[in-house]
C-alpha positions in Angstrom: -38.5 31.3 55.9 -40.5 33.2 53.2 -38.0 36.2 53.5 -35.1 33.8 53.3 -36.5 32.2 50.1 -37.2 35.7 48.6 -33.6 36.8 49.4 -32.3 33.6 47.8 -34.3 34.2 44.7 -32.9 37.8 44.4 -29.4 36.5 45.1 -29.8 33.9 42.3 -31.1 36.5 39.8 -28.2 38.8 40.5 -25.7 35.9 40.1 -27.4 35.0 36.8 -27.2 38.7 35.6 -23.5 38.9 36.6 -22.8 35.9 34.5 -24.0 37.8 31.5 -23.0 41.3 32.5 -19.8 41.3 30.4 -21.2 40.0 27.2 -20.9 42.2 24.2 -20.3 45.6 26.0 -20.1 48.6 23.6 -17.0 50.8 24.2 -15.5 53.9 22.6 -12.6 53.5 20.0 -10.4 55.2 22.5 -10.9 52.4 25.1 -9.5 49.8 22.6 -6.1 48.4 23.0 -3.8 49.8 20.3 -2.6 46.2 19.3 -6.1 45.1 19.0 -7.1 48.0 16.8 -4.0 47.6 14.6 -4.9 43.9 14.0 -8.6 44.7 13.2 -7.5 47.5 10.7 -4.9 45.2 9.1 -7.4 42.4 8.5 -10.2 44.6 7.3 -8.4 47.4 5.2 -10.5 50.1 3.8 -13.4 49.9 6.1 -14.5 52.3 8.8 -15.5 50.5 12.0 -18.8 51.8 13.4 -19.0 49.7 16.4 -16.5 48.7 19.2 -17.2 46.3 21.9 -15.8 43.5 24.0 -16.9 40.0 25.4 -15.4 38.0 28.1 -15.3 34.6 26.8 -14.1 32.0 29.4 -12.0 34.6 31.2 -10.4 36.1 28.0 -11.5 39.5 26.9 -12.2 39.6 23.2 -12.6 42.9 21.3 -15.1 43.2 18.5 -15.0 45.5 15.7 -17.9 45.8 13.2 -18.0 47.5 9.9 -19.8 47.5 6.5 -17.7 46.7 3.4 -17.9 48.7 0.2 -20.6 46.2 -1.2 -22.8 46.9 1.9 -22.1 43.6 3.8 -21.4 43.2 7.6 -17.9 42.4 8.7 -16.8 41.7 12.3 -13.3 41.1 13.5 -12.6 39.6 16.8 -9.1 40.3 18.4 -7.5 39.8 21.8 -6.0 42.7 23.7 -2.5 41.7 22.6 -3.4 41.9 18.9 -3.9 38.1 18.3 -6.6 37.5 15.7 -9.7 35.4 17.0 -11.9 35.5 14.0 -13.0 37.4 10.9 -16.8 37.0 9.9 -18.3 38.5 6.8 -21.5 38.2 5.0 -21.3 36.5 1.6 -23.4 35.7 -1.4 -23.9 32.1 -2.6 -21.8 32.8 -5.7 -18.9 33.6 -3.4 -19.0 30.4 -1.7 -16.5 27.8 -2.9 -18.0 25.2 -5.3 -17.2 22.3 -2.9 -18.8 24.0 0.0 -22.0 24.7 -2.0 -22.0 21.0 -3.4 -21.8 19.7 0.2 -24.7 21.8 1.4 -26.8 20.9 -1.7 -26.1 17.2 -1.2 -26.8 17.1 2.5 -29.8 19.6 2.6 -31.2 19.9 -1.0 -34.4 21.5 0.1 -32.8 24.3 2.2 -33.8 27.8 1.2 -30.7 29.9 2.3 -31.4 33.4 3.5 -28.1 34.4 5.0 -24.5 33.3 4.6 -21.5 34.2 6.8 -17.9 33.1 6.3 -15.4 33.1 9.0 -11.6 32.5 9.3 -10.6 30.9 12.5 -7.2 31.2 14.3 -6.1 28.0 12.8 -6.7 29.2 9.3 -9.7 27.2 8.7 -12.7 28.7 6.7 -16.3 28.1 8.1 -19.3 28.8 6.2 -22.6 29.3 8.0 -25.9 29.0 6.2 -29.1 30.1 7.7 -32.4 29.5 6.2 -35.5 27.1 6.4 -36.0 23.5 5.3 -39.0 22.3 3.1 -41.2 22.5 6.2 -40.3 26.1 7.0 -38.4 25.2 10.0 -35.3 27.3 10.7 -31.9 25.8 9.9 -28.4 26.8 10.8 -25.8 24.7 8.9 -22.1 25.1 9.3 -19.5 23.7 6.7 -15.8 23.7 7.4 -14.1 24.2 4.1 -10.9 22.3 5.2 -12.7 18.9 5.5 -16.1 19.8 4.2 -17.6 18.6 7.4 -21.3 19.4 7.2 -23.4 19.7 10.4 -26.7 21.1 11.2 -26.0 23.5 14.0 -29.5 24.5 15.1 -33.1 23.8 14.3 -36.4 25.4 15.4 
């Protein structure tokens, strides 16, 4: 029985590992489908990608392209193999965030000390702004605001 339970434990660990085995796998530029690369280059002109990877999300392979813009900020472009854009994410400064989004954040979380901002464009064309920082008690906050309807929600806390 003990041997069976040990075997079952090993099998469980292998299954768990396989569930995450295809998450953010680094690849060479030459392994990226041409259509995906063309889309990434189109939506991030003038940058040089330094990292190519893929993830399998719900059975769909998504290629990730990472770069640093001329101002030193991180950009990530996510594209399907056929060239369909999934998402563009880039670091922002507070003065680059639309006034309505800033006002919504300040109204809902006036004591938040923001340490990181990321803007993203989704396939439906909506703009999402993610703010990371701490609240007045020093607890981690992750707040997302969708610019289309200024829907404010606290995504994560610590």
